[in-house]
N, C-alpha and C positions, 0 to 999 in steps of 0.2 A: 539465621533464617534458612528455611528449606524452600527449594523451588524445583519444579519439574523440568526435565530436559526440554529444550526448545526443538520440537519435533522437526519442523521443516529446515531449520538452520543446521541441525546435526546431520540430517540427510544430505544436504547440499555440501556441507563441509567435507563429508566423506566421499561423495561421488561426482561432484560437478566437474572436476578436472580430468575425470576419466572419460567424459563423454565426447563423442565425435559429432553427434547431432543433439545439441542441448535444446530441448523444447520444454524445459521445466521452469524457466525463469518467468518472472512477472513484470519485468521491465520492458518497455518498448525499445526494440533493438538499440543498444547503447551506441552513442556516437563516439567516433575517434576525436581527438583534439583537433585534427585537421578539418574534419567535417564540421565540428562545432564552430571553429573560428572562421569558417568560410561563410557563416550566416550573414555577416555584415558586408560580404563582397570584397573584403580587403585581406583575406587569408591571415587574419590575426595581427597584421602589422601594427595597428593602433593599440591592440591589447598588449602586445609584448613591449611596446614603448612605455605603456603604463606600468607594467611590471618592473621595467628597468629602473623606474624612479622610486619604487617602493622598498622600504626597509623590511627585511624579513624578521620583524619583531613579532609580538603577539597580535598586533593589529587591534581592531575594534573588538572589545570584549563581547558585546552583545550583537555584533554585526554592524557593518559600516552604515552610515546614513543612507548611502546610495542603495545598499542592499535592502534596508528596511523600507525605503520608499518603493522599490520595485516589488517587494512582497505586498505592501499595502495596496498596490494597484490591482491585486487579485481579488480584493474584497470591496464591498459596496461602501461600508462605513466603519473603518477601524482607525484608531490612533496609532501611528507608527511607533510611538514610544512603547506600546504594549506588545511589540513583536520582538521575540528573543530568538537569536540564531542558536542552533543546536547541531550536534553530530548526527545528521540524518533525522528522519522521522522516528527511528527507533530511539534515538536520544531524546527527542521531543516527548514521545510517549512515556519514557522512563521518568523524565523530569516531572511531568504532570502528575503521574501516579505517585511518585516518591514524595512530592510536595503536598498533595491533597489528602492522602489516606493515612488513617491510623488504625490500629487493631480494633476490630469490632465494627468498623464502618460498614454500612450496607451498600453493595455495588451490584448493579445489573449489567451484564456484559452480553452483547450479541455473540452467538455461538453456533457453529464455529466461526472464527474470524482470525485475525492476527493474534497469535498466542499471548503476546505481551498483555493484551487488554483484559485477560482474565487471570493468567497465572502470576503476573506481578502483584495485582491486588491480593490474591490468595497468599502469596509469600509475605506480604506486609501484615497479614493477620485480618484482612477484611473478610466479611461474610458475603460471598459472591453467589448470586443466582444467575443461571444461564437463560438468556432470552433466545430461544432456538429459532434458526431459520428453517424453512420448509421447502424441499425440492418441488413439491406439488403446488406450491404457491410462488413459483419462479424465484425461489430462494429468498423470499421476503420473510421477516418475522411477522408475528401477528399482534396487532395493537391490543386485542382483547387479552392476550397473554401478558403483555406489559402492564395492563391495568391490574391483573391479578398479582403480579410480582412486586409492583411498586408499594413502598411503605411510607408512613409519615417520616421515618428517619432515613430514607434512602438518600445517600450523599452524592452518588455518581452513577451515571449511565454511560457505558462505553460502546461506541459503534465504530465500524470500519466501512467507510462509504467512498468509493465502491468497495465491495467485500472481497477480501482475499481469503479463500481461493476462488469463489464462484464467479466474480466479475459482475455481480448484480449491484446496481446503485439504487439507493433509496431516494425517491424524488422529493421535492421540497414540500409537497402537500402531505406526504407521509411524515417527513421530519417535523412539520409543524404540529402534527398530532403528538409526537414524542415530546416536543417542547411544551405543549399545553399541559401534559401530564407532569413533566418535570417542574414546571412553575408552581403547581399546586403544593409541592412538598419542598421547594427550594433546592432541588437537586441540580448539580452540575451535569452537563452533557459534553463528554469528550468524544470527538470524532477524528479518527485517523483518515485524512482525505488525500492520501498519496495517489489514489487511482481516480482520476477525473475522467468522466465520459467525454468522448470527442465528438459525439453527436447528441442531439436533443439537449443541448446545454441550457436551453430556456427552462427545462424541468429540474435543473440542478441548482442547489444553493449550499453555501457553506453554513455551518452551524453558527458561526459568529455573526452572520448577517440575519439570523433568525432569533437569537437569544442572547441576552446579556451575560448569562452564566454558561454560555457555550464556549468551548475551548477547541480550537482547530489545530491539528498538527499536520505538517506536510513537508515535502522536500523536493529537490530537483532530481530524485532518483528514478521514478517510474514514468510519469507522464512526460517528463522533460529529458529522459534518456541519458542522464549523467549521474548514475549511482556512485561512480568512483570519486566524486567530489566530497561525499559524506557531509552534505550541507542540508539541514532542515530548519524548521522553525516552529514556534508556538505562537498562537494569536489568542488573546483573551481580553477581559476587561482589566482595568488598572490594578484593582486590588489583587486579582489573581496573578497578574504579571509581577507585581511587587513580591508576592509570596514565592513565585518561581525564582526570582532573582536570588533570594536567600539560599535556596536549595541548589540552584545552578552553580553557585560558587564552590560547592563541594564536589561537583561532578565534572566540571570542565572549565577551561579558561576561555579559549576562543577556538574557532574552526580553522584559523590560519589565514594569513594574508592572501596567499594564492587562491585558496578555496573560496574565500569571500569574493574576490575579484571575478573569478570565473563564474560563480553562481549568479552574481549580479549581471554579468554579461549575458548569460543564458536567459535570465528573466527579462532583460532589456530587449532580447530578440525572441520573446515568447511566441509571437504570432508566427514567425518563421519556423520555430520548432514545432508548434502545433500543426501547421500546415503539412510539414514533413511527416509527422506522426499520424495525422488523420489519414493521409493517403496510404501509409503503410498498414495501419490497423484495418481500414476498410477493405483494402486489397487482400490482406491475409485472412480476414474474417470470411470473405467470399470463398477463398480456397478451402478454408477449414470447414465451412458449412457444406460445401460440395463433398468433402471427405466424409463428414458425419452422415450425410444422407445416403452415401454409398457403402458405409461400413456397418454391417449387420450386428457387430459386437460392440458398437459404441452408440450412446445416446446422450443428450445434453440439453439443459436449459441454456440457450445461447447467451453469451455475455453481451453487454450493451455498449459496444465500441470501447470496452475497457480491456486492458492488456492481459488479464488472467482468466482462466476458464477451468471448469471442473466437470469433465465428462465422466459418465459411468461406463465401465468396461465389463462386459459379460465374459468373465474368465472363471474357470473352476478351481483356481488356486488362490492362496493368500496374495493380496494385492502387492505387498512389499516384495514377496518372493518373485512375483511376476515382473516387477520393475527392475529388480536386480538381474534376472535372467535376460530381460530385454536389453539392458545396458551392456551386459557381457557378450551377448551374441550379436546384437545389431548396432551397438554404439549409441543407442537412443536413450536420453535421460528424461524421465518424468518424475514427479513427486507423488509417492503413493498416498492415497487418501487417508490411511490410518495415521499419518503424520498430522492430520487435522481432525483426528477422531472420527473419520468418515470412511471406513473401509469399503472397497468396491468402486470408489472413484479415484481419479488421479488429477493432480494439477497439471494442466498442459498450457504452457506459455506460447501461444500461437503468434506472438509478435516478435519472434526471432526474424532474422533476414529471410526473404522468401525462399531462397535455395535450401536453407537449413530446414525450414518448415516443410517444404514439399518432400524432401528426402526423408525427414523424420517420420512424417505421416505414412509415406510409402512403406518404410521399413516396419513401422508399427503394425500396419495392416498385414504385411507378410508374416510377421510373428504371430498375429492373432489367428492366422489360418490353421496353425497346428491344432487349435482347439476344435476346429470344424471336423478334422479327421478323427479326433478322439471322441 
């Protein structure tokens, strides 16, 4: 099979370790083990006692019962037996697409979004139509366009909610319109939900709480600040979960005993994590908005308390060349928008620690001033 290079991952693989001020990432400032294990006020004493009693075998193949129960608590009505642990949300997306799609299947993918959601289907021989998002509509796609794209044989609609790179989330009333259209043709709706908004949560809904043929993928990487655990999951109905089980046996065994235990711990302390991250996101968003308002060469549809953003930069050179020069001269890392097929923009991860964000934005502005002179 043929597949396109993964734009954002290839960029980060090449440049992220060179950065002094990394404001390219989409994770909310990753926690150290010490910080994470202080969430229970016991500095990890109970957790390490638990680990001392565990054998380092393969562990629970689909995720421990404790893990599945903790994940199940994130949704309104799911059967925990239909939750499958995966190697991050990227593993969850790959599993779902690998299991569901055959050559010639019709897929509609939000575009741009996380590249897996359209280039893996294309690599599997699917017929992929792009459902484009629009900057002048706050990065929402248009329902009328979906009505034109959907066909009687449409098998799958792929969404990224909230969107990477823009940070826009589709509220539940909009998702319900997607579901209503999918129902008419019996299409599945796969939603990568790793970016959960930390405010206006009453407007947010998981696809599995709206639609029996909805498939949710998620992980502890973004909203929960623990990407190093590489633990994610799929949630679906029983028939789909049973299909996933067959294909999952070919792609992984388990996520490992330690990873499962730590992910379960994080989800058990979900409210403490979200309180920590809500404060960080809202504080940094205020700093970022102040910078945007004062920077004449930057404009943006503000993200909705989601950890990734996609500002437009007014520069007279190729955006990737700009980002390379910025990194080499100022130590500041962004992801150029052409890595999402959107030149002129950059992905700016404003949820780094505050000091990194402030210095990164300061240096970015200083670098932009050269174009004022020219």
